[in-house]
N, C-alpha and C positions, 0 to 999 in steps of 0.2 A: 296856410298854417294856420291852425286854431291859437287863441290868446291866449292857454293856457299853453302850448309851446314854445313863444314869444323866448330866446336868449335875455331879452330887455329884463322881462318880465320876473325870468327864472334869477337874476342878477339880484333883483331888487328884493326878493322872496328870500331868497340868501344874507343879504345885507342887514332887513329885517330879522330874522332870525339871528343873529351872530348879534346885534342890537338890543339888544331884548338878552340875551345873558350876558351880554358887557353890562345889564341894569341892575343884574340880579344881586349883587353882592348891596348896590346902593339901594335897593327897595330891603331884603334886609336888616340893614342899618335903620331906617327909614317903618318899618316895625318893631322891634324894639323887646326878640322879642331875646330867650333864650335860648343858645346853641340847641339843645334838645328839642324846644318848643316847634323851634322855624322848621328844624330839618325834619319831625312829623306832620305836621299841619302842611311843607312843601309838596309832600307823597299824597296828602293824604284827599287833600282839595285836588289836588293834578289828577288821581284816579277820579274823582267826579265830574271832572272836566274832557279824561280821555273814552269812560266807560263807551259812551255813544256810539263815539269812532269806532271803539272796538268793536262794538255788540253790531252794529251798519256793515262792518266787516269780514268779521265771522258768516256775518249771513249769507255772503257772495261769493265768499272763496273757503268757507268750512274753518273748522278748528284744527287750533294749529298741532302739529307731532308731539308729543313725549318727551323725543329731546329737545327742540325749540324751547317747550314751558320749563327745560330741567335748567338749558343753559342760561333763559332769560330770568330765572328764580337765582342761579344762582352771581351772574350777573348785578340782578339789583343788591342783592345781599352787600357786594360792593360798597357798590353806590347809595346807600344806607349807611355805610362806616363812613365815605366819603362826607358825604350832606352833614355827620356832625361834626366832622372836624373843620368841614370846610368852612360852617359858618362859625367855629370859636375861631380860626383862623382869619376872617373879615373881622370882628372885633379885635384880634389882636395885634393884627401887623396895617389893617387898612384896607378898605374899599379895594383901590387900585391892583397892591402888592401880591392879595388875596390871590386874584385874577389872574395875575402875571404866573406865580408861580404854582396854579397848577396844569398851567400849556404843557408840565413834563408831560403832560398824555401825549402829546405827539410824538415822545422819545417811547414811552411806554411801549406803547401798543406794537410802533414795529419789530419791537425787542421781543413782543409774547407770540408772535406772525415769525419768527427768527426762532424761536427757541422750542416751538412748539410745530412748527409747521415747516421745517429748515427752509424757509423762504429767506434767503440772504438779501440785506437792504442795500448793499451796499457801499463801497467808499465814503462816500459823503456823508450817509449817515454816521459809519465808525467815530469821523472827527468831529462831527452838531455834536457826539457827544459830553467830550467833557469842556466847550466848549458853552456848551447850555450850563453844565455844574459851574462854572464860572460865570455866566449869568445870570444862577439861582444863588450862588451867592453874593453879589453885589446888589442884588434885587432884594432879598434878605437881612440887609443893614451891615455886611460884613466888614464894611467902611460908610459906617454911617447910617444911620433911621431916622424914619420920619420924627423929630420932638411929642407929638401930639399918638404916638401910638403907646399902647396902653404896655402888650410884653412880646415886644416888636420877634425875640430870638422864640418863643412857644409858635407865636404866627406863624413863623419861615416852616420853623419846623412841620408845624399840622397843613401848611398850606402844598406844602411839597408832597404829604404823605399821602395828601387828598388829592394830588393831583397825580399822584400811581395807581392806588383805589380807581379811579377817573379811566385811565388809561385801562385798568382789566375789564371795569363795566364796557367799554367801548370794542373793548375787544370782544367779548360776550354779542352784543348789540348787533356788530356782525357779523361772527357765527351763522344769529339766528337769520339773516334774511339767506344767510349762505342754505339752510335748511332750508327754508319756506320763504320761497323770497316773493313770490305773493304776501305776504304779510309783514305789515308797517307797523302797524297803529298797535294789533294786538298783543307784538313779544314787549313793546314798549310799556303796556299796560304794565302786564306779568312782572316786569322787570320794576317796577313804580309800587308794585302791590308788597313785593319782597323786600324791598328798599323801607316801605312804608312797616313793615314790620320787624326790624331791622332797625327802623329809628325810635317803635315805640317802647322794644327792649331796650334800648341804650338809655332812652329819657329817665325811663324808670330806673333803671340802675345807676343816670348821675342824680338821680334826687327828683325826677319827676313833672311836669310841665306847668306851665304859668300862661290857662288861654286867656287873662285879664289883658288884651290886649287894648284895646276902644276901638273905637271905630276906624281911627287914623292908620290902628297895626291890622286891621281884618282888612281893611285896603290893601295897605301895603302885602301883606303874607299871600291876598289875592291876586294882589298882580305878581308875585316872584312864584305862583306856582301854574298863573294860565299864560303871561307871559314869559317867564325866565327859564321852563320848562316845557309843560305839553305843548304852547303854542310854537315855541320857537323850532320844539324838537318836529313836531309837526312839518312846517315849514321847510326844513332841512331836508323831510323824507322823502317829502313832495320834488321841493326844487333842486335838490343838489347832483343828482342825478339824470337832468337834464343839460350839467354843466360839467363842461374835464373836469377833472379831479384837481389840476393843479391850482386852476382859474375860483373855483368854490374854497379849498384852503386855503386863498390870499384874499378873497372877501371876510375869510372866517378871523382874519387878525384881525378885522374892527371890533369883538370880542374883547382883547386884553385892552386896544386901543381906548372904547368906549368906558371901560373899568378907571382906568385912569385919568381921564377926561373928568370925570363926575363925579369920582374921589374927590378930583383938585376945586371942583368947581363948584362943591355940592357940597362935598363934606368937610371941605376947610381942609384937606390934607395938603400936606408939607415934605417931599421927597428930597432923599437928601441925593447931593451929586451919583454919587456911586449907584446909589439906587434907579437914577436914571440911568444911568450909564447900562444898569443892571438890566433893564426893559428893554432897551435897544440893545442887548444884543440877543435876551429868550427871543424877542419878535424878528431879528434874522434870523437865528434859529428853526422858528416854527416856518417863516418862508421858506428856509433852505429844504426844512424835512421833507414839507410835505411839497416838494415839484416846483417851487417857485422860480429857479432856474430854468426852467425850459418855459417860459412865456417871456421871458429874455430872447431865446434864439429866435431868429426871421423866421418867417413861414413860407414854404417853398410855396412859388407862384406857376399856376399852369401855364403851358405855351398856349403862346398866342394861336389861332388856326389861323 
């Protein structure tokens, strides 16, 4: 077995991707960019990072089909709207809350598969949906909020909406892999380009952009684009397929946990008790919906010869 096929390396790769994604909200805060500016730059800089890998992939495997390009572009449009709403959610509700609320995508994706492809997600999923809604209400501040949050109610609403849009994007990327299983980076580049176009139009509608971020702000934006998007999704594309789905999903729980810890330790966030309860509920539901119960089942042993 080669080093690249090592399960330990695959776990490290997925865990690194989750931590990178979890740090995205803090990097956004450090950049001090307007939501529209941050959303646009996140896409534009990620395109620069993804392009060389996409060119190399196309040279090896060929161009994607028209349907793949169409699905990726449509998914990217939803991603662009997601980025604008999510960036505003970070400023309104905080680093940890915004990242936890976007976890609603774990119920949106199976719901879309159920509605569009008649694949029933099972009773556990149906039971988890109302529980997830309760967790969202608690996390959003139904029974208390961080006193330092600028606009917690608006941030909570935008956070949930961005999670719904993110779930649509995840569904789109999943369909791209079904249509062109040999292509990984290229559909992501198409989707990111489409998202960049949407954020450009959205930014112009919402009042324009402010690129005067200073050295520190630009460094944070580069980190957000490279680590929080291109690098993280690249790691997931390479290593997530080498682990069981349940194990990958459990490792990805590091994403909201990282965001909550960074928000508390570095951004000075002080969540209310109700929000902590909501976060616990959301993380538990994410774990269950992603198949976490299977990890608790004892593995069958082969009989001794």
